[in-house]
N, C-alpha and C positions, 0 to 999 in steps of 0.2 A: 803589095798593098798593106796599109796599116793593119796590124794584127797578125801578119804572116811571120813565120819563123824561117830564118835563113841560116843555112849550114854551109860553111866553107871548110873544105878538107884538102890537105896536101900530104902526099906520101913521099918521104925522102928516101930514095933508093940507096944512097951512099952516105949515111950519117957518120959521125966521128968514130963510133964504136963498131961499125961494120954491119950491124943488122938494120934493115930498113924499118923506119918508124913512120907512123901517120900522126899528123898534127891537125887538129880541127878546132873550129870556133863556131859557136851557135849564138845568134842574136835575134831579137825581135824587132820588127819594123814598127815604129811608133808614129804618132801624129800629134800636132799641137794646135791650140787655138790661136788665132791672130791677136796682135795688139794694135789697137787703132788710136790715133791721136791727131789733133789739129794744132796748127801753130798759133791760133788765137783762142781766147776763152769766149769771145763774142765776135760778131761780125755785123757790119752795116750794109745797107743796100748799095749797089753800084760799086762794089769792091770785090776782092778775091781772098781766098785762103788756101792753105796747103793741107792735104790729108796724107798721113803716113800710115801704111799698113805693114806690119812686120809679120810675115808668115813663111816659115821655112818650108812648109809643104808646097807652096806655090813656086818655089825655086825648081822648076822642072828641068832646066838645062843649066848645068854649072858652068858652061863655057860661053853662054850668051845672056843677053838681057831679056828677061821674061816680062809679061804684062798680065794684069788682072783687070776685071771690070767692076766698077762701083756704081751703085744707083743712088742718085741724089734727088731728094724731094724736100718740099717745105710745106708749111701750113697753107700758104696761098697757092702753091703749085704742087698738088698731090701726085700729078702724073710724073713730073720731073724729067730727068734725062740721065743717060749713061755717060760715065767718065772712064777713060782708060788710065790706069796707074802703071807707070813703068818702073821696073826694077832699077835701083840706084846704081847698079853695076853687076857684072857677072858674078853669080854665086853669092849675092848678099842676102837674098830673101827679104829685102826691104823695098817697098814700093811707094812711090810718091805721085800725087796728082794735084792739079790746081783746079779749084772750083770757083767760078765767077758768078756773082749775084747781080741782079738787075731789079730796079723798081718798076720796070715796064715789062715788055715781052721781047726776048731776044734769043735767037738760036745759039745753043752752046752755053746758055746761062740759066740759072735758077731764079725764078721770080719770087721776090720776098717783100714783106711789109714789116714795118717796125712792130716788134712783139711776136713775130713768127719764130718758129723753131725749125732749123734745117736738120734733116736726117740723112746721114750717109750710111748706106747699107752695103755690106760685102758678103757674098755667098761663098763660104769656105767649103770646098769639096772634101777636104780631109780634116774635120775638127778633131779635137783631142779624144772624143769618145766615138770615133768613126767605127772601130771594131765592134762596139756594142750596138751602135745604131744600125749597122748593116744587117744585123740579125733580126731587127725589129721592124724596120721601115723600108719602103721601096727606095726612097731617096735619102741616103745617109748624110747628105750635105746639111749645113746649118748656116742661118743668117746671123751676122753680127752687125751691130749698128753703133753709131756715135752721134750725139745731138749737139747742136750749136745754136744758142739763142741769137736773135737778130736785134740789134739796136739797144740792147740793155747791158749795163755793166754787171748787173746781177739781178736774179729773180729772188724776191724775198719780201718779208713783211715791212721793210723800210722803204720799198719802192714808191709807195704813195701814202698819203695821210688823209683820211676822211674826217670832216668835222662832225660834231654831234648834230643829229637831225633836229631841226626846229620846226614847229608848226607855223604855217603861213596860209594865207588865202590863195585861191587859184591865181590871183593877180600877183602874188609874191609878197604881199604885205604881212608883217609879223602879227601874230595873234597872241594876246596876253592871257586869254582864258578860253579853254576848249570845253564845249558842252557835248553831251551825248546827242547823237544824231546829226552833228555838224560835220559837213564835209571839209576836210582840210588837206593841205599838202605838206608832207614831211620833207623838208629841204636840207640837203647836205652839200658841202663844198669839198671836192676831192683835190688835193694838192699832189702834183707830180714832183717827186724829189729827184728825178733823173734829168740829165741834160739832153735827152732824146724824146721825141713824141712816143706815146704808148697807147695802144688799144686797151680798153678795159670793159669790164662788166660789173655794175654795182647792184647789190642785193640789199633792199631796205626791208627789214622784217619787224613786225610788231607783235608782241606777245602780251596776253592779259595777265592778271595778277596770279593766276594759277600756273603760268609758264607756257600755256598753250599758244602757239603761233596762230594769229587770226588774220594776218595779212602779210603777203610777200610781193614786193614790187621789184621788177628787174629792168635796169636801164643800162644801155651800152653806149659807147662813144669813144672818142680819142682825146687823150690829154696832151696839150702842147708841152714842149720841152720846158721844164721848170715852171710850168703854168698850172692853171687850175680849171676845173669844170664843175658847174652846179648840176646836181641830180636831185630829182624829187619823185615822190609817188603819192597818189591820193589815198586818203584813209578816212573812213567814217566810223567812229566808235559807236557801237550799239548801246552801250550802257556806261554809266559812270564808274570810275575806278582808276587804278594805277596801271599804266602800260609801260613796257620796256621796248625801246626802239633801238635796233642795231643796224649799222651800215657796214657791209662787207664789200671788199674790192678784190675782184679776181681778174686773171688775164683773159679768160674766155670760159665758156660752159662745156666745150667739147673735151678739153684736157686742162682743167682749171689749175692755176697756180695762185696761191694767196699772195696778194701784193700789199697788204696792209694789216695792221692790228685793228680789228673791228672797233668802231666807236660805239658808245652806248649812252643813252640818255633816258630819263624818266619822263613820261607824259602823263600829267594829271588831268583827268576828265571829270567834270562836275555834272 
């Protein structure tokens, strides 16, 4: 087992100089963490990708092809399913599996939506720190994961662009002057800069002249590919003054990724 010390000793009864001699070699059994990678940086629904796991410790039989189990889940399919990864050849220690995605529900596939993240998990029975972990925990194995975004070329602050929020009536008509006590709607248009649809969550925050946030509105939806969507939140200023309105765009609220540089505008209330 990893951490063990192995001693090999041989006694030569008839060496060159006549007297028997003993030759020995001592070495320690070690373990290593796996290396995981996919053949794509992103993936779309109703397609497939390859996962490669390099783990010398999983090469249990040097004369045959071994296998390991991988757990595949997604944001839309947290239960997921198990995939068998086969060794690429006898004694390689490299394992390969194909993962299939679907936009519906299908046996042997992971259900995904645009904007999801796919997680592939591998439980390594003999991680690099196995010898230390076996002294501290009941189960010294360790989980290793790799994540793959669905439908996006990249996650980042250039994925979308929100316009500055403008005051409008509930009917959507522009307002030239905002007065204290007037109920308005702060409206922004979010542009999708990617060529695939994307789920999003917009936060419209309003802060008073002291910088205290007095209103937060949350709007969720889906942006069409290279399209736009209008989002708005109602706001009633209690008093006259200068307010700062910001629009933030996130992937979701559970594990948010910033999708845009926030827009900011000044709202003058008389």
